[in-house]
C-alpha positions as a Python dict, from the first residue, in 0.01 Angstrom:
ca = {
    (1, 'M'): (0, 0, 0),
    (2, 'I'): (-263, 246, 121),
    (3, 'Q'): (-604, 95, 188),
    (4, 'T'): (-749, 258, 500),
    (5, 'K'): (-784, 595, 669),
    (6, 'Q'): (-534, 472, 926),
    (7, 'D'): (-283, 405, 646),
    (8, 'I'): (-317, 768, 533),
    (9, 'I'): (-278, 890, 891),
    (10, 'Q'): (40, 682, 928),
    (11, 'I'): (204, 822, 613),
    (12, 'I'): (126, 1175, 732),
    (13, 'K'): (256, 1099, 1082),
    (14, 'K'): (588, 986, 931),
    (15, 'D'): (622, 1304, 723),
    (16, 'A'): (796, 1574, 930),
    (17, 'W'): (705, 1847, 677),
    (18, 'M'): (334, 1764, 702),
    (19, 'M'): (343, 1735, 1080),
    (20, 'E'): (513, 2074, 1110),
    (21, 'A'): (237, 2225, 893),
    (22, 'L'): (-31, 2064, 1112),
    (23, 'Y'): (126, 2192, 1436),
    (24, 'T'): (162, 2539, 1287),
    (25, 'A'): (-202, 2550, 1173),
    (26, 'K'): (-319, 2416, 1509),
    (27, 'S'): (-139, 2701, 1685),
    (28, 'L'): (-398, 2945, 1544),
    (29, 'Q'): (-666, 2772, 1753),
    (30, 'L'): (-928, 2826, 1482),
    (31, 'P'): (-1279, 2688, 1515),
    (32, 'D'): (-1350, 2376, 1304),
    (33, 'W'): (-1011, 2394, 1130),
    (34, 'W'): (-861, 2149, 880),
    (35, 'I'): (-576, 2133, 632),
    (36, 'C'): (-734, 1988, 324),
    (37, 'A'): (-737, 1909, -46),
    (38, 'G'): (-399, 1880, -221),
    (39, 'F'): (-208, 1863, 106),
    (40, 'V'): (-353, 1516, 169),
    (41, 'R'): (-429, 1404, -187),
    (42, 'A'): (-83, 1480, -325),
    (43, 'K'): (85, 1288, -42),
    (44, 'V'): (-130, 981, -109),
    (45, 'W'): (-67, 996, -483),
    (46, 'D'): (307, 1049, -434),
    (47, 'V'): (325, 739, -214),
    (48, 'L'): (117, 535, -460),
    (49, 'H'): (350, 644, -742),
    (50, 'D'): (655, 547, -534),
    (51, 'Y'): (796, 900, -554),
    (52, 'S'): (1088, 960, -322),
    (53, 'E'): (1051, 1338, -349),
    (54, 'R'): (743, 1539, -253),
    (55, 'T'): (548, 1681, -544),
    (56, 'P'): (531, 2057, -487),
    (57, 'I'): (184, 2184, -406),
    (58, 'Q'): (54, 2528, -493),
    (59, 'D'): (-63, 2600, -140),
    (60, 'I'): (-149, 2453, 196),
    (61, 'D'): (-522, 2502, 232),
    (62, 'V'): (-611, 2581, 593),
    (63, 'I'): (-986, 2613, 634),
    (64, 'Y'): (-1200, 2694, 935),
    (65, 'F'): (-1560, 2785, 1014),
    (66, 'D'): (-1634, 3107, 1202),
    (67, 'T'): (-1971, 3280, 1157),
    (68, 'E'): (-1868, 3567, 1387),
    (69, 'N'): (-1589, 3714, 1174),
    (70, 'F'): (-1605, 3630, 808),
    (71, 'V'): (-1429, 3918, 640),
    (72, 'E'): (-1153, 3832, 396),
    (73, 'Q'): (-909, 4063, 576),
    (74, 'E'): (-918, 3824, 875),
    (75, 'E'): (-809, 3536, 649),
    (76, 'K'): (-520, 3748, 518),
    (77, 'R'): (-422, 3837, 877),
    (78, 'L'): (-415, 3466, 965),
    (79, 'E'): (-205, 3390, 656),
    (80, 'R'): (48, 3653, 771),
    (81, 'I'): (66, 3487, 1114),
    (82, 'L'): (131, 3149, 953),
    (83, 'Q'): (384, 3304, 715),
    (84, 'T'): (569, 3456, 1011),
    (85, 'A'): (566, 3121, 1193),
    (86, 'N'): (670, 2914, 889),
    (87, 'G'): (761, 3126, 590),
    (88, 'H'): (872, 2834, 375),
    (89, 'Y'): (514, 2700, 354),
    (90, 'P'): (270, 2831, 90),
    (91, 'W'): (-24, 2912, 323),
    (92, 'S'): (-379, 2982, 212),
    (93, 'V'): (-646, 3042, 476),
    (94, 'K'): (-1021, 3045, 407),
    (95, 'N'): (-1319, 3078, 638),
    (96, 'E'): (-1577, 2838, 497),
    (97, 'A'): (-1853, 3040, 669),
    (98, 'R'): (-1810, 3295, 388),
    (99, 'M'): (-1688, 3085, 94),
    (100, 'H'): (-2040, 3004, -25),
    (101, 'I'): (-2063, 3370, -125),
    (102, 'C'): (-1751, 3340, -343),
    (103, 'N'): (-1878, 3011, -487),
    (104, 'G'): (-2236, 3132, -545),
    (105, 'I'): (-2402, 2844, -359),
    (106, 'E'): (-2601, 2780, -42),
    (107, 'P'): (-2413, 2842, 285),
    (108, 'Y'): (-2206, 2561, 428),
    (109, 'V'): (-2294, 2440, 777),
    (110, 'S'): (-1938, 2341, 875),
    (111, 'S'): (-1590, 2295, 736),
    (112, 'E'): (-1664, 1927, 674),
    (113, 'D'): (-1974, 2026, 477),
    (114, 'A'): (-1751, 2248, 262),
    (115, 'I'): (-1499, 1967, 213),
    (116, 'A'): (-1784, 1739, 101),
    (117, 'K'): (-1868, 1996, -166),
    (118, 'F'): (-1520, 2025, -315),
    (119, 'P'): (-1511, 1946, -690),
    (120, 'E'): (-1346, 1599, -674),
    (121, 'T'): (-1400, 1310, -436),
    (122, 'A'): (-1024, 1244, -428),
    (123, 'T'): (-971, 1602, -309),
    (124, 'S'): (-1247, 1593, -46),
    (125, 'L'): (-1007, 1511, 234),
    (126, 'G'): (-895, 1703, 540),
    (127, 'V'): (-665, 1646, 835),
    (128, 'K'): (-609, 1818, 1168),
    (129, 'L'): (-466, 1753, 1512),
    (130, 'N'): (-702, 1699, 1803),
    (131, 'E'): (-639, 1825, 2158),
    (132, 'H'): (-402, 1529, 2216),
    (133, 'D'): (-213, 1595, 1890),
    (134, 'N'): (-355, 1285, 1723),
    (135, 'I'): (-423, 1317, 1352),
    (136, 'I'): (-791, 1322, 1258),
    (137, 'L'): (-882, 1252, 894),
    (138, 'T'): (-1215, 1348, 742),
    (139, 'A'): (-1320, 1195, 411),
    (140, 'P'): (-1688, 1273, 345),
    (141, 'H'): (-1687, 1053, 32),
    (142, 'G'): (-1448, 794, 169),
    (143, 'I'): (-1091, 739, 60),
    (144, 'D'): (-1144, 481, -215),
    (145, 'D'): (-1127, 723, -508),
    (146, 'C'): (-810, 883, -374),
    (147, 'V'): (-631, 555, -302),
    (148, 'Q'): (-755, 398, -626),
    (149, 'M'): (-629, 712, -805),
    (150, 'R'): (-971, 784, -957),
    (151, 'V'): (-1065, 1145, -1019),
    (152, 'K'): (-1437, 1210, -1044),
    (153, 'P'): (-1684, 1479, -939),
    (154, 'T'): (-1836, 1481, -591),
    (155, 'P'): (-2208, 1406, -563),
    (156, 'Y'): (-2266, 1778, -502),
    (157, 'F'): (-2113, 1864, -839),
    (158, 'L'): (-2301, 1582, -1011),
    (159, 'D'): (-2628, 1707, -859),
    (160, 'N'): (-2556, 2060, -984),
    (161, 'P'): (-2463, 2025, -1353),
    (162, 'E'): (-2388, 2396, -1382),
    (163, 'L'): (-2087, 2330, -1156),
    (164, 'L'): (-1941, 2060, -1379),
    (165, 'T'): (-1771, 2328, -1587),
    (166, 'I'): (-1562, 2409, -1278),
    (167, 'Y'): (-1470, 2041, -1245),
    (168, 'H'): (-1369, 2011, -1612),
    (169, 'T'): (-1172, 2336, -1602),
    (170, 'R'): (-982, 2211, -1297),
    (171, 'L'): (-892, 1887, -1475),
    (172, 'T'): (-743, 2086, -1762),
    (173, 'E'): (-567, 2347, -1549),
    (174, 'K'): (-429, 2108, -1287),
    (175, 'N'): (-300, 1862, -1550),
    (176, 'W'): (-256, 1603, -1276),
    (177, 'S'): (-188, 1321, -1523),
    (178, 'A'): (143, 1487, -1617),
    (179, 'V'): (252, 1454, -1252),
    (180, 'W'): (75, 1130, -1154),
    (181, 'P'): (36, 918, -1471),
    (182, 'K'): (-149, 630, -1300),
    (183, 'L'): (-459, 846, -1243),
    (184, 'T'): (-786, 776, -1419),
    (185, 'F'): (-1043, 1046, -1485),
    (186, 'K'): (-1418, 1064, -1520),
    (187, 'R'): (-1495, 1344, -1762),
}
């Protein structure tokens, strides 16, 4: 049973694959870095569905916040470093200091601000290792929707109805109910 942030941290701590990804991402020493979204969400949903095998994820989203160097080529360079370190992981690196441009919205003020503005509350999760290698979990909208397997838009998407098309498109494209049938969705 997963009920608290500490429960999520414990299931990640026991997962050697996830811990290896966290140590690899930490080695980049990026400012305000997190591994977020499906990396955390899928693990929680797999555990809640009693899956013994990991559900494959499209990518491992490593985000950071650096206002000094926000060219896309730097993100690609960092992905190559991660790929060299751990080539069996599907790395994706994004500097949230520039992602507002891609998303056509106001600039983010931090990586956690960006996570808060992801499309779904259940996806608005991030983890990283602190200086003592303890797992830190951020959940700007809490963990209830993720652990209750509810998929709904974040307040940011609800406050900006023009963004709801993105949310609905993601629900169709991701087809999460085919993988995790216990999910419920707010359309």
